[in-house]
N, C-alpha and C positions, 0 to 999 in steps of 0.2 A: 716307636719308629726310629730304626737304625739310619746311620747316617748318610747313607746312600738316597734311600727314600727318602730321607726328609728334605737332603739337597735335590733331588729331582722336583719334588713340593714344590719348594720353595723358587727356583729357577722359573717353573711354570707361571710364576706371579710377576705380571708386568708393570715392576713395581719403578717407575723411572722416575729421577729424583724430582720433588722432594716428595714423593708420594710412597707409602710403606703398602699399599693397594691391598691388604690383606696377610702378608706377612708374619705379623704379629696376630692374626687372630688363630693362626697356626700355632705360632709358638709358643704364647703366652701356655694354653692348655697344658702342655707338655711340660712346662717347668712347674705348673703350678702341681701336677701330678706327683713330680719329683720332691716336693715340700716347699717350693719356694714362693716367697712374699711379692707381690707384683703389684707396680703402677704404671698408669699409662699419664705421659703429661705432653700436653701440645701447647708449643709455641709457634704463633704468625701460621706457616702451611705446613708446619714439620710435626710428626707423632714422634713420640721417644717412649720405649719399654725400658723400666730399670726394674728389675727382679734380685731378692737377696735369699740367702739361705743363712741361716746359723743367728745367735742372738748376740755375739760379743767377740770380742778380741779384732785383731786385724783382719783386713778383708782385702780380698784378689778380687779385683775386677777385670771381667774379658770385656773389652768394649768393640762393637762392630755395628756396622750398617747393612741395611736390607735393602737401600737406595742402589739402583745404577744408571749408568750413561745410556744414552740412547742405542738403538742397535745398527746404526748405519744401514746403508743398500741390504735388505732382506735379503734377496735373490741372491747375494755374495754367498751366505752362509750355506756351508755343506749342510748343516742339522739347523732346522728351524731354531731363532734365539731363543726362545721360551719354550723349546721341548725336554729340555733336558736329557736329551739322548745320548745313550752309555755306547761306546765303542771303544774298544781296546782297552779297558781298564780307565778312559778318561770320560768326565762328564761335560756334556756342550750344554752353552746357553749364555746368554747374556748374566755376567753377576756369579758365575762357577768359580772364576778364582780371585774376583775382587767382588764383595767377600762371603758369599752366600755360602761357598761350601765349609770355608774354616768356621763362620757360626756355627755349622751343623758339628763341626768336630770339637769345638769345647763343650756343647751342649752334651754329646755321648760322653766324652771324657767326664762331666760332672757325674752324670747321670751312672758311669763304670764306678766311680771312685763311691759314689755314695750307699752303691749296693754292698759294700764291703766294709764302708769306713762311716763313723760318724763324726760330725764336725764339733768337737770341742774346742771353746775359746777360739774359734776362726769362724771367718765368714767368707761365703762367696758371691760375689755380684757379678749381673750380666747387664751391661747397659747397652743398647741399640736403637738407633737412629734410623731415622728416612730420611737424611739430607748429610751425608757424608759428602757425594760427589756433586751439589750445587750450589748456589749463590748463596749470600749473606742476607739477602733481603727474604729469602724464604725462613732464615735463623736458623741456627747450630745449636751444638747440644750445652754453649756456654752458660745461659739463660737455666736449661736444667740443672747443670751442677749447683750454681749459685741457689735456686732453691734447694737442694738436697742440702746443700752446707748449713743452710737455715733449719733444715730438719734436722741438723747433727750429723749429717753422714763424714764418714771420714773415710779414704780408699787411699789405704796404705800403698797398694802392688796393685799397676797398670797394667797389663797386657792387651797389645793392639793387634786386633790380629789380620791388620794390612799384610798383601803378598811380600814381603820382604826377600823371600829366597831368589838365587839369582841362577845357577846351574843346576843344583840338588836343591832337595828339602830340605831346610834348617841350615843351609851352609850360610846364610847370614842373618845377622839380629841388626835393627836402628835401636839407638838409646837417644837418640835427639832427630829434628828435622828443620830444615831452614825454613824461616818463615818468609811469605808470599805476600807482595806490594803488587799491587794492579793499577793502572794510568789511563786515563782517556785525556786523550791532548788534540787540541783543534789550533793548526796553523792558520794565520786569517792572512789572504794576500789581497789581490784588488782584482774584482773578476772584470772581463772585457774582452773584445775582440783579438782573434790569435793576429790579426794582419798589424793591430799596432803594439807592437812591444814597448814601448817607450810611457804606454797608457794603464800598462797593467802590472800585476806583482805577481808572479806566477807560485802558490805554495808548493808545486810538486818540484819545482827548482830548489825551494828552499829546504825542503825536506832533504833532500839529497846530503848535503852537507851535513845536515843535523845528524842523520844517521851513520853515516862513517865514524863521526865522531864518538858516538853513543856505542857504534860496533867495537872499537878500539880500545875505549875506556877500561881503564883497570879500577871498580870501586872498593875493594881491600882483596888483600892476600890471601883470606881464608886462614885456617888454621887447625891444629892437628885434630880438631872432630868434623870439622865442615869444608868443603871446598868452595873457592872464591865465590864470592856472590857472581851469578850470573844474571844477563839484562836480554829479553829477547822481545822482538815485536810480532805481536799473534793478528793483527788486522788492519789494513788503510785502506780508506778512502777517499775519493776525490771525483771532480769533473762534472758537469752539467747533462751530460748524454748526447751535446753536441760536438762535433769536430772542430770546429772555428771559433770555440769559447774557450777561454782559459778560464777554472775555475776560481771563485774565490777565496775557498777554504780546505782544506785538508783535515781530515779525521783519522787518529792513529792510536791504536790498542797498543798497550806493553804490559811486560810485567817483569818484575824482580823477584829471583829466589834469592832472600840474602843469608847470608851465615852470624854467627854471633859476634863478628867484627863488626859491623855496621846495624845502626838503627834505623826504626823506616823516616827519622826524621831527617838522618844525615844522608839519606838517599834524595828523599825529595829534596834538599836546598840543593845537592848537587849535580841533580837533573835540573833542577830551575835557572841555578846557577849556566848552565850549559847553551838553555834558550836565550837567556840574558848576553852570553857573551857571544852568539851568533844576531843580534840585534833583531829575534822573532816578533813580532807580534802574537800572542797565543792566548788561549784559556786552555788550565788542564784541571782535571778533578782525580782525586787519587782514592782509592778503598783499600785497606789494611786486613786482610784474611787471617792471619797469623801471624806472632813473632817467631823467632829460634825459639827451640827448648831444647834441653839438652839433661840428661838423668846422670848426676854426679855421683850419688852414694850406688856402692858397688854390691851390696849386699843381695838386692834381687836380680841383679846382672849374674851374678855367679850363679844363684841358683838355678837360671834357664839355662847357662851355659853346661851346667853339671848334667841338668836334664837332658839336654841336646846328646852330649857328648854318651848320656846312659841309654839311650834308645838307639841312636846311628851309629856310634862309634868314633863320631869325628868332633869336632870344635868349630864352632862360627867364625867368621870377620865380622867386625862392627863396623857398617858403614852406613852414614847416615845422609846418604844421598835420595833423589827421588822428588816426588811432590810433597806436598802437606800431608796430614792426617790430622783426624779426631784427636790424636795425643796430647796436641799442642793445648787442648783446654784443660786437661788435667792437672796441669801445672799450678792451678788454684787450688787443688787439692792438696798440693804437696806431695803428690803421688811420686812413686819410683815406676817410670814409665819406660816400655822395654816393646818393641813391634818383634811378630813374631810369626810368620802366615808358609804359605806357599809359594809358588814360581810367579813370578811376574813376568813373563815373556808374554802372554795374550792377553791381557787383561787391556781393557779398552778397545780390541783388535776386533776385526771381523773372525769368527770360529773360536771364540774366547774358549776355555775350557781349562780344566783342573784333574790328574790324576788321584784316582780315588785311592789308591795305595799310597800316594805321599798325604792326603786329608786323615788315613788311618796312622800316618806315623805321626803325624804332627797329633793326632788325639792322644796317642799314648806319650808325646812328649809332655802333654798337658797334664795329664794322668801323673804321671810322674813329679811333676810340677807342684801337682796340689798335695802331694804327700808329704813332699819336701818342707812346705810349709805350713800344714797344717796337724802335721803328725809327728 
């Protein structure tokens, strides 16, 4: 099954996170035909597929996911979000760029390589999960990696297929990512009739000073690899539904995307210090999705840069911005981790799409990379 056909078939599957919804049922037989040995490992609500070819030697692992975010209003899409329609060399649909298209590019790259080459003292692995986009409560691949380590698995090189490119394909690679720390805050006031301000404590007023302080606070200065830690508020809710009642509490959800200059504990301490300085009565809970990671060894990075230069004629820049990725979990394997994938301009948007020409370019880069590592 060629890249285009496989991408179309996968995009048609409504694999809203944390559900694979049958993508592995399509992919696994293809890998087995190529000679991969595979296993399904499930945790909580999440399915994972781990497939390996080759008996010994260092391992190159392609890390990806088959789950997608919700579509948003389907009527706003030019093509149905689960149709896989092709127009002007672009394939449309939820997950086309993030990242079913690139899963297909790597699978075809391995297939083409194996037609003309044998694996001697080298292994190729494909690790796919159904919950990269979802919530920690549903389970991530960290538990899977612990099981693989217990089985004696070692992954030296990990290529994460997330959409890293900015203006043209392969113009950007990532060798690290910021951490993600989320929190839910409840500011406690005193409910009462709006006409008696002396008898109430309005949490909406209280939060105004807090927001201003948090908005202007510098958490750290960043470093050569990461931009400074950022703070954002994602949701806020208060009110009783009545126009003449001041609410007794306000809820606020927020997130830190933090660099390696800060730890999650430092950010928690700083945040709670602000609350205490403002004399707020509050409750807060925290959820750490992942710590920052950075690949400091340069061998794998240099091989990828060389492959990009060979296929495209240009050298990529290194930019470690953006959100988190499952690459953060590969730190447990002591892997050299690099992210390289298609353009990210349409991901999570209406009319998500990816250029088929770009996917073929990525496929050719991956083929060249495998040759450099395995031969």
